[in-house]
C-alpha positions as CSV (number, residue, x, y, z in Angstrom):
1,M,-41.6,16.5,93.6
2,D,-45.2,15.1,93.6
3,S,-47.8,15.9,96.2
4,A,-47.2,12.5,97.9
5,S,-43.6,13.4,98.7
6,L,-44.3,16.9,100.0
7,P,-43.7,17.6,103.7
8,A,-46.8,17.8,105.8
9,G,-48.5,21.1,105.5
10,A,-46.6,22.1,102.4
11,V,-48.5,23.6,99.5
12,P,-47.8,22.1,96.0
13,Q,-46.3,24.7,93.7
14,P,-47.5,24.9,90.1
15,R,-45.0,23.8,87.4
16,E,-43.3,26.6,85.6
17,A,-45.0,26.9,82.2
18,G,-42.8,26.8,79.1
19,P,-42.7,29.6,76.6
20,Y,-45.9,29.9,74.5
21,R,-45.7,28.5,71.0
22,P,-48.4,28.8,68.4
23,G,-50.2,25.6,67.4
24,Y,-49.1,26.0,63.8
25,E,-45.5,26.1,64.8
26,L,-45.8,22.8,66.8
27,V,-47.7,21.2,63.9
28,A,-44.9,22.3,61.5
29,E,-42.4,20.5,63.6
30,Q,-44.7,17.4,63.7
31,I,-44.9,17.4,59.9
32,L,-41.1,17.5,59.6
33,Q,-41.0,14.6,62.1
34,L,-43.6,12.7,60.0
35,I,-41.5,13.2,56.9
36,A,-38.6,11.6,58.6
37,E,-40.6,8.7,60.0
38,L,-42.1,8.0,56.6
39,D,-38.6,8.2,55.1
40,L,-39.9,10.6,52.4
41,R,-37.3,11.9,50.0
42,P,-37.1,15.1,48.0
43,G,-39.7,15.0,45.4
44,D,-41.9,12.4,47.2
45,R,-45.6,13.2,47.5
46,M,-46.8,13.8,51.0
47,P,-50.2,13.1,52.7
48,T,-52.9,15.7,52.0
49,E,-53.7,18.5,54.4
50,N,-56.8,16.5,55.5
51,D,-54.7,13.4,56.1
52,L,-52.1,15.4,58.0
53,A,-54.8,16.9,60.2
54,E,-56.2,13.5,61.0
55,R,-52.8,11.9,61.7
56,L,-51.6,14.8,63.9
57,G,-55.0,15.3,65.7
58,S,-55.1,18.9,64.5
59,S,-57.5,21.1,62.5
60,R,-57.0,21.6,58.8
61,T,-56.8,25.4,59.4
62,V,-53.7,24.9,61.7
63,V,-52.2,22.4,59.3
64,R,-52.6,24.9,56.4
65,E,-50.8,27.6,58.4
66,A,-48.0,25.1,59.2
67,V,-47.7,24.2,55.5
68,K,-47.3,27.9,54.7
69,I,-44.4,28.1,57.1
70,L,-42.7,25.0,55.8
71,S,-43.2,26.2,52.2
72,A,-41.8,29.6,53.0
73,I,-38.6,28.1,54.4
74,G,-38.3,25.7,51.5
75,R,-39.0,22.4,53.3
76,I,-42.1,21.4,51.3
77,R,-43.7,22.4,48.0
78,A,-47.4,22.9,47.6
79,Q,-48.5,22.4,44.0
80,K,-52.0,23.6,43.3
81,G,-54.3,20.8,42.2
82,R,-51.5,18.2,42.8
83,G,-50.8,18.2,46.5
84,L,-47.9,18.5,48.8
85,Y,-44.3,17.3,48.1
86,V,-41.1,17.1,50.0
87,S,-38.9,20.0,48.6
88,D,-35.8,19.2,46.7
89,D,-34.4,22.6,47.9
90,D,-32.5,23.0,51.1
91,G,-34.4,26.2,52.0
92,M,-34.8,29.8,51.2
93,L,-31.2,30.4,52.3
94,S,-29.8,27.3,50.8
95,A,-26.2,27.1,49.5
96,S,-27.6,26.8,46.0
97,R,-29.0,30.3,46.4
98,L,-26.6,32.1,48.7
99,G,-23.8,30.1,47.0
100,G,-24.6,31.9,43.8
101,F,-22.7,34.9,45.0
102,F,-20.5,33.5,47.8
103,H,-17.0,32.8,46.8
104,P,-15.0,31.0,49.5
105,T,-11.7,32.2,48.0
106,D,-12.8,35.8,48.2
107,L,-11.6,37.2,51.6
108,D,-14.2,40.0,51.5
109,H,-16.9,37.4,51.1
110,V,-15.6,35.5,54.1
111,Y,-15.7,38.6,56.2
112,M,-19.2,39.5,55.0
113,L,-20.3,35.9,55.9
114,F,-19.0,36.4,59.4
115,E,-20.9,39.7,59.6
116,F,-24.0,37.9,58.5
117,R,-23.5,35.1,61.1
118,R,-23.0,37.7,63.8
119,V,-26.4,39.2,63.1
120,Q,-28.2,35.9,62.9
121,E,-26.6,34.2,65.8
122,T,-26.8,37.1,68.3
123,A,-30.5,37.2,67.5
124,A,-30.8,33.4,68.0
125,S,-28.9,33.5,71.3
126,R,-31.1,36.4,72.6
127,L,-34.3,34.4,71.8
128,A,-32.9,31.1,73.2
129,A,-32.3,32.8,76.5
130,T,-36.1,33.3,76.9
131,R,-37.3,30.2,75.0
132,A,-34.9,27.3,75.5
133,T,-36.5,24.2,77.1
134,P,-34.7,22.1,79.7
135,A,-34.0,19.5,77.0
136,E,-32.6,22.1,74.6
137,L,-30.4,23.5,77.4
138,R,-29.0,20.0,78.1
139,A,-28.3,19.6,74.4
140,I,-26.4,22.9,74.2
141,E,-24.4,22.1,77.3
142,A,-23.5,18.6,75.9
143,A,-22.4,20.1,72.6
144,A,-20.1,22.6,74.5
145,E,-18.6,19.8,76.5
146,T,-18.0,17.7,73.3
147,C,-16.2,20.7,71.8
148,R,-14.1,21.2,74.9
149,H,-13.2,17.5,75.1
150,G,-12.2,17.5,71.4
151,H,-9.8,20.4,72.1
152,L,-8.3,18.9,75.3
153,T,-7.8,15.5,73.6
154,G,-6.4,16.9,70.3
155,Q,-9.3,15.6,68.2
156,P,-10.2,18.4,65.7
157,T,-13.1,16.4,64.2
158,L,-14.7,16.0,67.6
159,F,-14.1,19.7,68.3
160,D,-15.8,20.6,65.0
161,R,-18.7,18.3,65.7
162,G,-19.3,19.9,69.1
163,D,-19.0,23.4,67.6
164,E,-21.6,22.6,64.9
165,D,-24.0,21.1,67.4
166,F,-23.5,24.0,69.8
167,H,-24.4,26.7,67.3
168,L,-27.2,24.8,65.7
169,G,-28.6,23.9,69.1
170,I,-28.8,27.5,70.1
171,A,-30.6,28.3,66.8
172,A,-33.1,25.5,67.5
173,A,-33.7,26.8,71.0
174,S,-34.7,30.2,69.4
175,H,-37.9,28.4,68.2
176,N,-37.7,30.5,65.0
177,N,-37.5,28.4,61.9
178,F,-36.2,31.3,59.8
179,L,-33.2,31.7,62.1
180,V,-32.6,27.9,62.2
181,S,-32.4,27.9,58.4
182,S,-30.2,31.0,58.1
183,V,-27.8,29.9,60.8
184,R,-27.5,26.4,59.2
185,E,-26.8,27.7,55.7
186,A,-24.4,30.4,56.8
187,R,-22.3,27.8,58.6
188,R,-22.5,25.5,55.6
189,L,-21.1,28.2,53.4
190,Q,-18.4,28.9,55.9
191,H,-17.3,25.3,55.6
192,Q,-16.6,25.9,51.9
193,S,-13.6,28.0,53.1
194,K,-11.8,24.6,53.3
195,V,-11.2,25.3,49.6
196,I,-8.4,27.7,50.7
197,G,-7.5,25.6,53.7
198,F,-8.6,28.1,56.4
199,L,-10.6,25.7,58.5
200,S,-7.8,23.2,58.7
201,A,-5.3,25.8,59.6
202,V,-7.3,28.0,61.9
203,G,-7.6,27.0,65.5
204,G,-5.4,29.3,67.5
205,H,-8.3,30.4,69.6
206,A,-9.7,26.9,70.3
207,Q,-9.1,27.2,74.0
208,E,-10.8,30.6,74.2
209,A,-13.6,29.3,72.0
210,T,-14.5,26.6,74.6
211,E,-14.5,29.3,77.3
212,E,-16.7,31.5,75.1
213,H,-19.1,28.7,74.5
214,A,-19.4,28.3,78.3
215,A,-20.2,32.0,78.7
216,I,-22.9,31.8,76.0
217,Y,-24.4,28.7,77.5
218,Q,-24.4,30.3,81.0
219,A,-26.2,33.4,79.8
220,I,-28.8,31.4,78.0
221,R,-29.3,29.1,81.0
222,D,-29.6,32.2,83.2
223,G,-32.3,33.6,81.0
224,D,-30.3,36.8,80.2
225,P,-30.9,37.8,76.6
226,D,-28.5,40.8,76.6
227,A,-25.6,38.7,78.1
228,A,-26.3,35.9,75.6
229,A,-26.2,38.2,72.6
230,Q,-23.0,39.9,73.9
231,A,-21.2,36.7,74.6
232,T,-22.1,35.4,71.1
233,A,-20.9,38.6,69.5
234,V,-17.6,38.3,71.3
235,H,-17.2,34.7,70.3
236,L,-17.8,35.4,66.6
237,D,-15.6,38.5,66.6
238,N,-12.8,36.5,68.1
239,T,-13.3,33.7,65.6
240,L,-13.1,36.2,62.7
241,E,-9.9,37.6,64.3
242,D,-8.5,34.1,64.2
243,Y,-9.1,34.1,60.4
244,R,-7.5,37.5,60.1
245,R,-4.4,36.4,61.9
246,E,-4.1,33.3,59.7
247,I,-4.5,35.4,56.6
248,Q,-1.8,37.9,57.7
249,R,0.5,35.0,58.6
250,R,0.1,33.6,55.1
251,V,0.5,36.9,53.3
252,F,3.4,38.4,55.3
253,G,4.9,35.2,56.7
């Protein structure tokens, strides 16, 4: 409500400030957006730090810090004396690296991957509860609804898409690029379990999953980090239990 529409005598209230974010973090996001806008591909040369500073209206010092972050998570490569390049690596936690010791047909590895996801995603949910913007909350809610609609209409592809968007949306709302990268790559590795047919067969807890998504979203929306982390842990534990039941069914009939 603007001041012109306020009742007579009412005092305008200040807008609630969003969570503080360092300038280099915002510039890092702008650099990624610029890469997309310029349609740069892995291996392509990027604008120099000076050019980036001028394009983004920032200082070279802030741009340099943003470049360090993007280099650390494997999104760009800085070659001394040659400039900046779009990385041909998916990140520090890419499937090419983690995949070197992850075997989707090894049940112990599947269990360890869930354990890894639990650590990363409870942390992401906890941070999202204090950092999510209104737009990010809407995206998380929409993803949960897509997942629920996919279940109710018997469309597993739609369910999976909503589930992916939901978990990655929470990671994005954590405003921590390292968590975003780790959550994305852990989920990518989990998808490799299709090799042994788990993802196509598992789904006995789909109804509960939609309810668990709702609980996670509500805790994040309410700004309750502990409840968000707990709801996420319950969801991942139940998903793992779904895997366990399917494995037992296959082994023992």
